[in-house]
N, C-alpha and C positions, 0 to 999 in steps of 0.2 A: 062468269070466268073469263070470257073473251075480252070483256072491257078490263078486267085487272091485268091480264096479260098485255094488253095494248098499252096500259099505263106503265107497267114495267118497262116494256121495250122502249117507250118514249123517254123514260128517265135515263136509260143506259145510253140512248143516242145523244140526248142533251149533254150528259157529263162527259161524252167523248168528242165534243166538237172540236178540241184541240189535237185530236189524233186521228184525222181523217183516213190517212193511209191504212191504219189498223182497222178503222171501221169498215173500210172497203173489203179488207181481207176477211173480217168476221162475217159480213153479209155475204160474201161469195162463199165461204165455207158452209154457212147455213143453207144456201141455195143449191150448191153444187157438190159439195164434198159427201162422200159415204159416211154412214154413222160411225165407222171404225178409223176415220182419219184423225190423226193426233198431231199437233204442232209441236215440233221439238227444237226449232231454231230459226234463224233467218240468214239470208246471203244477200249482201248488198255491194253495189257498184258506185263509188264515188269518184270525184275529181278533185285534184289538189288546186289550191288557190294560187294565184301569181305570186304571192307573198311566200308561200311555201316552196314554190318552183325556185324562187331566188335563193332559198336556203338549201336547195339541192333536192327537194322532192317535188317531181313533175309527173304530170300525166294523171293516168287512172289508177285507183288503188281498189282493193277488194277486201270485204271483212265478213266473217262468220261469227254467229252468236250461238251458245249452245244453252237452251233453257229447258232441256229435257227433263229435269228432276223438279221443275215447279208443279206442286200438287194441284194449284187451281185450274190450269190450262193444259198440262202436259202429262207425262207418265209418273211424276212422283218418285217414289223409291225405285221403280224400274228404269228411270232414266240413266244414262251412262255417257261416257266420253265419245267424242268424235276422234277416231285415229286416221292419221295420214291424210289429212285434209289437203286436197289439191284443187286449185282453180285452173282449169284448162281453157286457154284463150285460142281463139282463131284471129291472127293478125294479118296485115298486109305482107309480112315476111315469113309467115307460116306459123304452125302451131308453137304454143309456148305453155309451160306449166309452172305455176306459182305454188310453192310448198307453205302451207300455213301451219303444218304440224299437227300436234294432237291438242284437242280444246276439251277440257274438263267441264262437266256441268256448272253452269254459271259463270262461265268464262267466255272469251272471245279472242279472236286473232285477226290480224290485219297485214295485208301484204306491205313490203318495203321495197320491192323491185322497181327500178327506173324504167318507166314506160313512156318517157318522153318522146314525142312524136310517133309513138306507136298508133296504128289505126287498128282499132279492135272492133270485129264484127259480132263476136259472141264470147261469153264466158260461162262455161259449164262448171259443175261442181261434183267432185267425187270423195267419198270418204267411207270408212268402215264404222258402222254404228255399233258400240260394245254392248249389245243387248242379247245375251243368250237366252233369257227367258221367254221371249216372244218372237217369232218368226214373222217377218214382214218386209216391206219395201219402202224405199225412200223416193219421194216425189218433190219437185219444186211447184209451188202454186204462185200464179201472178195475182194482181189485184181484182181480177174477175172470178178468182177461184178455179181457173183453168190449170191444167197440168201443162208445164212447159219444160223444154229441155235445157234452156239457158238464159241468162241475161242478154239482151241485145243492145242495151244502152244504160246509162245511170239509173239507178232505182233499187228496189228491194223485192226480193222473193221470200215467201215463207217456206221453210223446210218441214214437209209433211211425212209423218210416218204412218203407214197404213198396215195394220195387222189384218189377218184373215177374218173375214166376216163370220161371226158367230151368234150375233144377236139381230133383232128386228131393228128398224129405223127408230131413232130416239123420238120421245114424245116432245111436244113444243115446249114443256116446262124445262126439260132437259136441255134443250137447245137454247133457251133464254139463259139458263144458268152458266152454260158454256160461253155465250156470248158476253155476259156480264163479267166472268173471270178474265176472259181474254183482254177485254177492253180496259179493265182495271189495272191488268198487268202492264199494258202498253202506256197507259196514263201515268202510272207510278214509276216506271222503270226510267231512270235518269240516263239517257243515252247521250254520250258526247257528241258534238256536231261532227258530221261526216269529214270535215277538213281538218279537225284537230288531230294532231299527230306529232308527239314530242319526243325527246331523246328516250324518255323512260319507255315509251311504246316501242322504239327500235330496239331497246335492250331486251324487252320482255319477248318480242316475236324472235329475236336472234336467238334467245335461249330456249325457245320452244322446240 
C-alpha cells in the first residue's frame, strides 16, 4: 500500500512539473493546513510591462480569482460569490483601497487604477464570502502554506476558507486525492499572462 501511494504521488508531481507554484501550495497545504481548510480562490500582484505603460497602464496591478464552486478542489455547490472585493494598499503616500467589485464563481477581476511611481509595501484583501450554509473564516496562504496578512511584493497567495473543525485529520489517501485534484486544476486552467490586460478587460472591470 505504501509503495502504491508513493507511485501515485510521483505521478502527480511529474505531471505538475510545469506548474511549480501550484505544487508548492499543494505541498504546503498537505503539510501545514488543517483538514478543514478549503481553497476558494487566489490573490495576485503583477507589474505592467514598459509597453503597457506606454499605452497608459503603469505600475502594479492586482487580481482575484474565484473558483469556490469547483467540485474537485473546493466547495462545489456550496461555493458562492465574493462581494465588495477590496485590495487595501499601504503606500509611501498613505493607505489606498482598490475596488474590484463582486466576483462570481468561475470569474475574476483585475484592478485598473494608475499606480505609476507608487511605492507599495503591502497589499491586503477583504471581501464578504456569500456562504450562509457554512460558518468559517478567510485566510491567505503563501507558498509555504503559512497564513499571511498580505502580499508584500509581486506574487500569488491562495485564498483559504476554514470551516469549524468537525472531523478528524484526513487519511493519506484523501490527501493524495485532494493534491491530484488541485494540481490538475492548476495545470488545465488557462490563465492569461499577468501582464495581459486589454480594452475588454477595462470595460469588464469598470462594469463590475
